[in-house]
ROVEX-400337 format. One record per atom (N, C-alpha, C): atom name; y, z, x; residue number from 1. Coordinates in steps of 0.001 Angstrom, whole numbers. Each point is the difference from the previous one (the first is absolute). Example, Ala and Ser with C-alpha at 12.3 -4.5 7.8 and 13.67 -1.06 7.14 Angstrom:
<recs>
REC   atom     north        up      east     n
REC      N     -5690      7800     13190     1
REC     CA      1190         0      -890     1
REC      C      1200         0       900     1
REC      N      1050      -720      -350     2
REC     CA      1190        60       820     2
REC      C      1090       730      -770     2
</recs>
This chain:
<recs>
REC   atom     north        up      east     n
REC      N     -1185         0       825     1
REC     CA      1185         0      -825     1
REC      C      1257         0       875     1
REC      N        11       904      1012     2
REC     CA      1178        88       866     2
REC      C       214     -1296       776     2
REC      N     -1105      -647       415     3
REC     CA       130     -1224       783     3
REC      C       693     -1086      -813     3
REC      N      -396      -134     -1268     4
REC     CA       598     -1026      -848     4
REC      C      1480       280      -233     4
REC      N       342      1245      -271     5
REC     CA      1390       351      -262     5
REC      C       829       -95      1269     5
REC      N      -555       510      1107     6
REC     CA       778         2      1241     6
REC      C       267     -1412       507     6
REC      N      -915      -934      -280     7
REC     CA       240     -1366       457     7
REC      C      1163      -634      -756     7
REC      N       217       394     -1261     8
REC     CA      1107      -560      -768     8
REC      C      1304       751       241     8
REC      N       -75      1311       269     9
REC     CA      1231       780       184     9
REC      C       371       189      1457     9
REC      N      -944      -177       905    10
REC     CA       276       194      1411    10
REC      C       -77      1460       426    10
REC      N      -475       884      -872    11
REC     CA      -117      1425       324    11
REC      C     -1418       326       433    11
REC      N      -135       901       950    12
REC     CA     -1318       442       435    12
REC      C      -537      1033     -1000    12
REC      N     -1257       335       138    13
REC     CA      -623       997      -883    13
REC      C       720      1344       122    13
REC      N       334       402      1216    14
REC     CA       696      1271       215    14
REC      C      1378       -15      -647    14
REC      N       717     -1102       155    15
REC     CA      1323      -106      -617    15
REC      C       -95        54     -1523    15
REC      N     -1019      -648      -551    16
REC     CA      -171        14     -1460    16
REC      C      -359      1397      -499    16
REC      N      -850       702       744    17
REC     CA      -346      1370      -385    17
REC      C      1222       903        60    17
REC      N       804      -175      1034    18
REC     CA      1223       789       128    18
REC      C       977      -325     -1126    18
REC      N       112     -1273      -328    19
REC     CA       882      -412     -1099    19
REC      C      -481       604     -1322    19
REC      N     -1310        35      -234    20
REC     CA      -543       598     -1221    20
REC      C       269      1506       -21    20
REC      N      -142       649      1149    21
REC     CA       279      1438        85    21
REC      C      1460       287      -317    21
REC      N       897      -745       609    22
REC     CA      1429       196      -246    22
REC      C       319      -227     -1472    22
REC      N      -570     -1023      -570    23
REC     CA       221      -292     -1420    23
REC      C      -483      1151      -878    23
REC      N     -1169       531       313    24
REC     CA      -544      1125      -774    24
REC      C       882      1234       115    24
REC      N       451       295      1216    25
REC     CA       858      1170       213    25
REC      C      1319      -169      -740    25
REC      N       593     -1175        74    26
REC     CA      1257      -259      -710    26
REC      C      -201       159     -1506    26
REC      N     -1096      -541      -536    27
REC     CA      -282       150     -1432    27
REC      C      -143      1464      -384    27
REC      N      -720       776       807    28
REC     CA      -167      1427      -294    28
REC      C      1326       742        42    28
REC      N       831      -315       979    29
REC     CA      1300       668       102    29
REC      C       928      -410     -1142    29
REC      N       -49     -1254      -405    30
REC     CA       792      -431     -1157    30
REC      C      -460       700     -1278    30
REC      N     -1304       149      -150    31
REC     CA      -541       730     -1152    31
REC      C       471      1441        28    31
REC      N       -46       616      1164    32
REC     CA       458      1389       137    32
REC      C      1469       112      -361    32
REC      N       798      -947       435    33
REC     CA      1427        16      -299    33
REC      C       247       -93     -1512    33
REC      N      -751      -876      -671    34
REC     CA       147      -128     -1456    34
REC      C      -464      1253      -728    34
REC      N     -1050       644       507    35
REC     CA      -587      1155      -665    35
REC      C       706      1312       313    35
REC      N       895         6       957    36
REC     CA       612      1232       489    36
REC      C       634       818     -1113    36
REC      N       746      -635      -875    37
REC     CA       664       728     -1086    37
REC      C      -923       226     -1190    37
REC      N      -990      -843      -185    38
REC     CA      -876        71     -1159    38
REC      C     -1191       924       235    38
REC      N      -669      -185      1117    39
REC     CA     -1231       732       272    39
REC      C       -80       272      1503    39
REC      N       477      1175       399    40
REC     CA        55       350      1421    40
REC      C     -1388        18       646    40
REC      N     -1010       448      -745    41
REC     CA     -1353        45       570    41
REC      C      -519     -1408       301    41
REC      N       267      -943      -888    42
REC     CA      -410     -1388       248    42
REC      C       753      -559      1204    42
REC      N      1275       357       119    43
REC     CA       788      -448      1146    43
REC      C      -569       578      1287    43
REC      N      -309      1294       -15    44
REC     CA      -587       627      1195    44
REC      C     -1340      -632       358    44
REC      N      -801      -315     -1018    45
REC     CA     -1306      -624       253    45
REC      C       178     -1372       658    45
REC      N       980      -771      -460    46
REC     CA       257     -1318       592    46
REC      C       462       136      1451    46
REC      N       882       957       243    47
REC     CA       481       226      1365    47
REC      C     -1143       454       893    47
REC      N      -834       885      -521    48
REC     CA     -1142       492       769    48
REC      C      -955     -1140       344    48
REC      N      -252      -882      -951    49
REC     CA      -894     -1136       231    49
REC      C       586      -942      1061    49
REC      N      1314      -255      -102    50
REC     CA       658      -861       992    50
REC      C      -105       620      1391    50
REC      N       234      1309        75    51
REC     CA      -102       701      1276    51
REC      C     -1421       -90       554    51
REC      N      -979       190      -861    52
REC     CA     -1399       -78       434    52
REC      C      -344     -1383       539    52
REC      N       461     -1032      -699    53
REC     CA      -259     -1362       475    53
REC      C       582      -222      1392    53
REC      N      1217       489       195    54
REC     CA       630      -165      1311    54
REC      C      -732       784      1080    54
REC      N      -399      1240      -298    55
REC     CA      -710       799      1007    55
REC      C     -1348      -612       345    55
REC      N      -693      -540      -985    56
REC     CA     -1288      -649       287    56
REC      C       214     -1160       954    56
REC      N      1032      -806      -262    57
REC     CA       267     -1146       860    57
REC      C       416       437      1405    57
REC      N       837      1024        81    58
REC     CA       432       498      1309    58
REC      C     -1203       485       793    58
REC      N      -847       796      -631    59
REC     CA     -1169       541       699    59
REC      C     -1003     -1093       335    59
REC      N      -129     -1005      -868    60
REC     CA      -912     -1107       274    60
REC      C       472      -751      1248    60
REC      N      1299      -306        55    61
REC     CA       540      -680      1176    61
REC      C      -170       860      1244    61
REC      N       225      1303      -145    62
REC     CA      -120       904      1131    62
REC      C     -1425         1       538    62
REC      N      -980        89      -901    63
REC     CA     -1391        75       436    63
REC      C      -495     -1337       540    63
REC      N       584     -1128      -454    64
REC     CA      -411     -1320       482    64
REC      C       639      -355      1326    64
REC      N      1136       601       317    65
REC     CA       776      -375      1180    65
REC      C      -553       704      1248    65
REC      N      -774      -719       817    66
REC     CA      -609       640      1169    66
REC      C      1027       465      1025    66
REC      N      1168      -615        47    67
REC     CA       992       417       996    67
REC      C       473      1421      -287    67
REC      N        50       410     -1275    68
REC     CA       391      1371      -323    68
REC      C     -1066       985       467    68
REC      N     -1252      -367      -183    69
REC     CA     -1069       898       423    69
REC      C       -39        91      1519    69
REC      N       337     -1074       677    70
REC     CA        24        28      1454    70
REC      C      1092       920       515    70
REC      N      1062       173      -797    71
REC     CA      1094       860       426    71
REC      C      -287      1459      -340    71
REC      N     -1189       274      -501    72
REC     CA      -433      1355      -326    72
REC      C       864       661     -1071    72
REC      N       338      -767     -1007    73
REC     CA       732       544     -1135    73
REC      C     -1003       618      -968    73
REC      N       507       665     -1004    74
REC     CA      -873       606     -1001    74
REC      C      -673     -1079      -837    74
REC      N     -1203       297      -464    75
REC     CA      -738      -915      -861    75
REC      C       460       177     -1440    75
REC      N      -363      -933      -851    76
REC     CA       415        41     -1398    76
REC      C      -364      1296      -709    76
REC      N     -1220       478       181    77
REC     CA      -420      1229      -677    77
REC      C       772      1202       538    77
REC      N       349       -36      1289    78
REC     CA       766      1091       584    78
REC      C      1434         8      -534    78
REC      N       572     -1180      -166    79
REC     CA      1349      -117      -557    79
REC      C        25       594     -1406    79
REC      N      -978      -376      -818    80
REC     CA       -54       508     -1381    80
REC      C      -139      1514       -26    80
REC      N      -855       535       839    81
REC     CA      -195      1459        13    81
REC      C      1268       732       434    81
REC      N       664      -511      1020    82
REC     CA      1225       641       474    82
REC      C      1071       -58     -1083    82
REC      N       194     -1173      -601    83
REC     CA      1014      -131     -1065    83
REC      C      -294       947     -1152    83
REC      N     -1252        22      -432    84
REC     CA      -374       866     -1124    84
REC      C       225      1467       336    84
REC      N      -371       398      1207    85
REC     CA       169      1396       400    85
REC      C      1478       376        50    85
REC      N       807      -849       613    86
REC     CA      1434       287       112    86
REC      C       617       107     -1390    86
REC      N      -298      -954      -866    87
REC     CA       582        30     -1343    87
REC      C      -454      1222      -795    87
REC      N     -1227       447       206    88
REC     CA      -515      1162      -728    88
REC      C       527      1327       543    88
REC      N       470         7      1246    89
REC     CA       409      1255       633    89
REC      C      1472         3       444    89
REC      N       839      -788      -660    90
REC     CA      1410       -75       403    90
REC      C       710      1346       -56    90
REC      N      -396       856      -927    91
REC     CA       698      1280      -145    91
REC      C      -460      1031      1029    91
REC      N     -1050      -301       712    92
REC     CA      -545       941       987    92
REC      C       295      -503      1415    92
REC      N      -355       817       949    93
REC     CA       154      -384      1404    93
REC      C     -1092      -998       354    93
REC      N       366     -1112       607    94
REC     CA      -954     -1042       389    94
REC      C        25      -115      1517    94
REC      N     -1133       291       607    95
REC     CA      -105       -22      1458    95
REC      C      -752     -1239       472    95
REC      N       332      -456      1175    96
REC     CA      -723     -1124       601    96
REC      C     -1469       365       146    96
REC      N      -288      1266       274    97
REC     CA     -1395       439       136    97
REC      C      -767      -232     -1301    97
REC      N       637       266     -1140    98
REC     CA      -658      -228     -1289    98
REC      C      -254     -1486      -226    98
REC      N       997      -809       276    99
REC     CA      -134     -1445      -204    99
REC      C     -1046      -605       927    99
REC      N        -7       454      1252   100
REC     CA      -979      -544       951   100
REC      C     -1424       400      -380   100
REC      N      -162      1194      -556   101
REC     CA     -1334       437      -440   101
REC      C      -495      -850     -1165   101
REC      N       899      -389      -873   102
REC     CA      -372      -820     -1162   102
REC      C      -586     -1333       431   102
REC      N       553      -582      1063   103
REC     CA      -457     -1317       449   103
REC      C      -919        81      1212   103
REC      N      -376      1201       369   104
REC     CA      -990       237      1058   104
REC      C       430      -582      1348   104
REC      N      1225       343       397   105
REC     CA       510      -403      1312   105
REC      C       679      1194       644   105
REC      N       144       -42      1307   106
REC     CA       739      1059       680   106
REC      C      1475      -117      -379   106
REC      N       745      1085       171   107
REC     CA      1419       -13      -380   107
REC      C       782     -1060       762   107
REC      N      -211       -91      1298   108
REC     CA       742      -967       809   108
REC      C      -356     -1435      -386   108
REC      N     -1296      -257      -161   109
REC     CA      -442     -1343      -384   109
REC      C       533      -344     -1385   109
REC      N       -74       961      -930   110
REC     CA       496      -223     -1357   110
REC      C      1497      -315        18   110
REC      N       783       766       744   111
REC     CA      1449      -206        29   111
REC      C       343     -1401       516   111
REC      N      -702      -449      1039   112
REC     CA       241     -1354       526   112
REC      C      -406     -1057     -1023   112
REC      N     -1177       158      -584   113
REC     CA      -493      -976      -978   113
REC      C       890       -16     -1246   113
REC      N       473      1169      -413   114
REC     CA       868        90     -1167   114
REC      C      1292      -782       250   114
REC      N       588       206      1156   115
REC     CA      1260      -691       321   115
REC      C      -214     -1507        78   115
REC      N     -1123      -435       516   116
REC     CA      -291     -1432        52   116
REC      C      -197      -571     -1393   116
REC      N      -580       791      -885   117
REC     CA      -274      -459     -1360   117
REC      C      1258       -14      -856   117
REC      N       733      1096       -21   118
REC     CA      1138       158      -909   118
REC      C      1353      -317       638   118
REC      N        42       -61      1313   119
REC     CA      1261      -288       665   119
REC      C       900      1213       187   119
REC      N      -437      1156      -473   120
REC     CA       745      1251       166   120
REC      C      -994      1110       317   120
REC      N       516      1107       481   121
REC     CA      -867      1142       296   121
REC      C      -482       641     -1300   121
REC      N     -1077       801        72   122
REC     CA      -449       704     -1212   122
REC      C      1102       864      -605   122
REC      N       779       665       830   123
REC     CA      1074       853      -500   123
REC      C      1049      -816      -762   123
REC      N       404     -1133       557   124
REC     CA       996      -853      -663   124
REC      C      -541      -539     -1322   124
REC      N     -1294      -335       -31   125
REC     CA      -610      -499     -1232   125
REC      C        11      1089     -1078   125
REC      N      -380      1219       369   126
REC     CA       -12      1100      -960   126
REC      C      1417       268      -512   126
REC      N       980       -15       880   127
REC     CA      1387       195      -443   127
REC      C       424     -1092      -976   127
REC      N      -354     -1237       289   128
REC     CA       332     -1113      -905   128
REC      C      -630       224     -1377   128
REC      N     -1256       387       -24   129
REC     CA      -672       239     -1287   129
REC      C       658      1173      -736   129
REC      N       436      1018       718   130
REC     CA       664      1142      -635   130
REC      C      1349      -412      -577   130
REC      N       726      -827       701   131
REC     CA      1281      -479      -513   131
REC      C      -230      -893     -1228   131
REC      N     -1026      -843        43   132
REC     CA      -330      -823     -1165   132
REC      C      -325       875     -1209   132
REC      N      -798      1039       222   133
REC     CA      -363       916     -1080   133
REC      C      1236       735      -519   133
REC      N       862       442       898   134
REC     CA      1223       698      -408   134
REC      C       890      -918      -827   134
REC      N       119     -1255       409   135
REC     CA       841      -933      -755   135
REC      C      -569      -218     -1399   135
REC      N     -1311       -71      -103   136
REC     CA      -644      -136     -1320   136
REC      C       293      1231      -859   136
REC      N      -187      1184       567   137
REC     CA       234      1233      -755   137
REC      C      1465       155      -404   137
REC      N       907      -452       845   138
REC     CA      1425       109      -340   138
REC      C       353      -842     -1217   138
REC      N      -722     -1093      -198   139
REC     CA       300      -878     -1128   139
REC      C      -720       392     -1284   139
REC      N     -1191       545       114   140
REC     CA      -777       288     -1214   140
REC      C        88      1445      -450   140
REC      N       668       855       762   141
REC     CA       114      1401      -406   141
REC      C      1412       504       249   141
REC      N       296      1122      -621   142
REC     CA      1292       649       211   142
REC      C      -143      1197       933   142
REC      N     -1087        69       726   143
REC     CA      -220      1108       928   143
REC      C      1102        36      1052   143
REC      N       276      1195       487   144
REC     CA      1007       136      1055   144
REC      C      -529      -635      1286   144
REC      N       916      -333       882   145
REC     CA      -402      -589      1275   145
REC      C      -845       972       814   145
REC      N       255      1304      -147   146
REC     CA      -815      1006       699   146
REC      C     -1449       -62      -466   146
REC      N      -197       -92     -1328   147
REC     CA     -1358       -80      -539   147
REC      C      -682     -1300       416   147
REC      N       751     -1084       -21   148
REC     CA      -563     -1296       405   148
REC      C      -375        30      1481   148
REC      N       849       599       824   149
REC     CA      -296        97      1433   149
REC      C     -1313       738       227   149
REC      N      -175      1118      -683   150
REC     CA     -1238       774       160   150
REC      C     -1206      -764      -535   150
REC      N       175      -706     -1114   151
REC     CA     -1104      -777      -582   151
REC      C      -434     -1147       908   151
REC      N       900      -444       859   152
REC     CA      -307     -1118       903   152
REC      C      -375       454      1403   152
REC      N      -153      1298       202   153
REC     CA      -436       494      1295   153
REC      C      1109       227      1004   153
REC      N      1241       -80      -435   154
REC     CA      1121       294       894   154
REC      C       206      1515        25   154
REC      N       558       512      1070   155
REC     CA       158      1454       112   155
REC      C      1058       538      -945   155
REC      N      1063      -770      -215   156
REC     CA      1056       430      -919   156
REC      C       879     -1207      -338   156
REC      N      1031       250      -811   157
REC     CA       882     -1077      -429   157
REC      C       726      -632      1183   157
REC      N       402       789       968   158
REC     CA       704      -539      1170   158
REC      C      -888      -974       769   158
REC      N     -1277       334       112   159
REC     CA      -947      -889       683   159
REC      C      -112     -1323      -747   159
REC      N      -136        79     -1337   160
REC     CA       -61     -1210      -819   160
REC      C      1270      -829       191   160
REC      N      1160       646       -60   161
REC     CA      1275      -717       131   161
REC      C       101      -713      1348   161
REC      N      -397       685      1054   162
REC     CA        82      -582      1346   162
REC      C      -894     -1237       120   162
REC      N     -1260       135      -391   163
REC     CA      -953     -1107       121   163
REC      C       379     -1138      -943   163
REC      N       366       336     -1232   164
REC     CA       356     -1012      -989   164
REC      C      1202      -809       479   164
REC      N       995       697       535   165
REC     CA      1201      -696       475   165
REC      C      -321      -896      1197   165
REC      N      -873       448       891   166
REC     CA      -388      -823      1151   166
REC      C      -678     -1287      -455   166
REC      N      -803        93     -1053   167
REC     CA      -771     -1165      -433   167
REC      C       755      -919      -953   167
REC      N       926       548      -781   168
REC     CA       664      -809     -1021   168
REC      C      1484      -195       245   168
REC      N       594       854       818   169
REC     CA      1436       -87       217   169
REC      C       821       721     -1062   169
REC      N      -669       673      -933   170
REC     CA       668       741     -1069   170
REC      C      -632      1377      -129   170
REC      N       775       940      -539   171
REC     CA      -587      1297      -309   171
REC      C      -856      -153     -1252   171
REC      N      -970       878      -203   172
REC     CA      -817       -94     -1205   172
REC      C       824        91     -1286   172
REC      N       981       884       -27   173
REC     CA       812       164     -1212   173
REC      C       782     -1273      -310   173
REC      N       601      -598      1016   174
REC     CA       757     -1242      -210   174
REC      C      -932     -1133      -432   174
REC      N     -1161       -80       630   175
REC     CA      -982     -1030      -351   175
REC      C      -448       166     -1444   175
REC      N      -274      1232      -398   176
REC     CA      -446       292     -1365   176
REC      C      1080      -372     -1014   176
REC      N      1250       395       256   177
REC     CA      1100      -327      -915   177
REC      C       152     -1511      -140   177
REC      N       -40      -706      1128   178
REC     CA       157     -1459       -27   178
REC      C     -1111      -667      -794   178
REC      N     -1246       402       243   179
REC     CA     -1138      -610      -706   179
REC      C        27       327     -1486   179
REC      N       358      1218      -331   180
REC     CA        67       375     -1420   180
REC      C      1130      -741      -706   180
REC      N      1112      -197       679   181
REC     CA      1107      -755      -595   181
REC      C      -420     -1446      -233   181
REC      N      -692      -588       965   182
REC     CA      -484     -1373      -158   182
REC      C     -1035       -96     -1113   182
REC      N      -873      1000      -110   183
REC     CA     -1006        23     -1048   183
REC      C       671       103     -1365   183
REC      N      1009       853      -115   184
REC     CA       714       176     -1264   184
REC      C       726     -1285      -397   184
REC      N       479      -751       987   185
REC     CA       695     -1266      -275   185
REC      C      -972     -1146      -251   185
REC      N     -1291       250       179   186
REC     CA      -993     -1044      -212   186
REC      C      -222      -879      1210   186
REC      N       532       389      1149   187
REC     CA      -128      -814      1201   187
REC      C     -1268       246       784   187
REC      N      -667      1129      -250   188
REC     CA     -1211       344       744   188
REC      C     -1025       587      -944   188
REC      N     -1261      -137       357   189
REC     CA     -1039       698      -747   189
REC      C         5      1455       469   189
REC      N      -516       942      -809   190
REC     CA        12      1393       412   190
REC      C      -932       288      1157   190
REC      N      -914      -873       320   191
REC     CA      -888       214      1134   191
REC      C       738      -391      1262   191
REC      N      -197       745      1098   192
REC     CA       672      -357      1249   192
REC      C      -493     -1339       492   192
REC      N       894      -849       415   193
REC     CA      -426     -1298       518   193
REC      C      -591       221      1378   193
REC      N       797       -51      1003   194
REC     CA      -482       263      1333   194
REC      C      1136       624       780   194
REC      N      -255      1143       534   195
REC     CA      1014       666       790   195
REC      C       225      -834      1246   195
REC      N      1245      -159       393   196
REC     CA       333      -842      1155   196
REC      C      -817       403      1215   196
REC      N      -529      -967       691   197
REC     CA      -839       294      1173   197
REC      C       842       277      1206   197
</recs>
């Protein structure tokens, strides 16, 4: 089937699969956007499905790419375990020793492989996930910044403010006010888009 189509369109099988994936993700995100005001659970399900499709493709490419394995990066199953553990334990202390034990590597080897895989250190990755979680909580709840900081594993509100400002260029309070004002004006969905990298 792919041979017949690719000969007429000039696309390879991989390009066609990627095009189908992108199309599916766009359709799911458009569905989520339409459902956001009507049925939040359906919107979340569409977003979750789109995210899953992307992660499957990312991990598939990672596991197929021998150059990544030659560089001693983390394997697909190790990436999933680390991500799941970090997301499940954001409010607690996360140590490199815990993460390395999950993927059955020494701390030093894990830290090197993690940086090769994600492009940042384990500590920077955990901070990024905590800031992402804090930004989500700031939009969906009226909790104080102190409570949000503790819920995200930060030591206190000052710690959250310092890290948040380093990553986004804004204080959490200013960011929250701006996003809520945009949401009230209809310019943004209530879910956080993406905190500036």
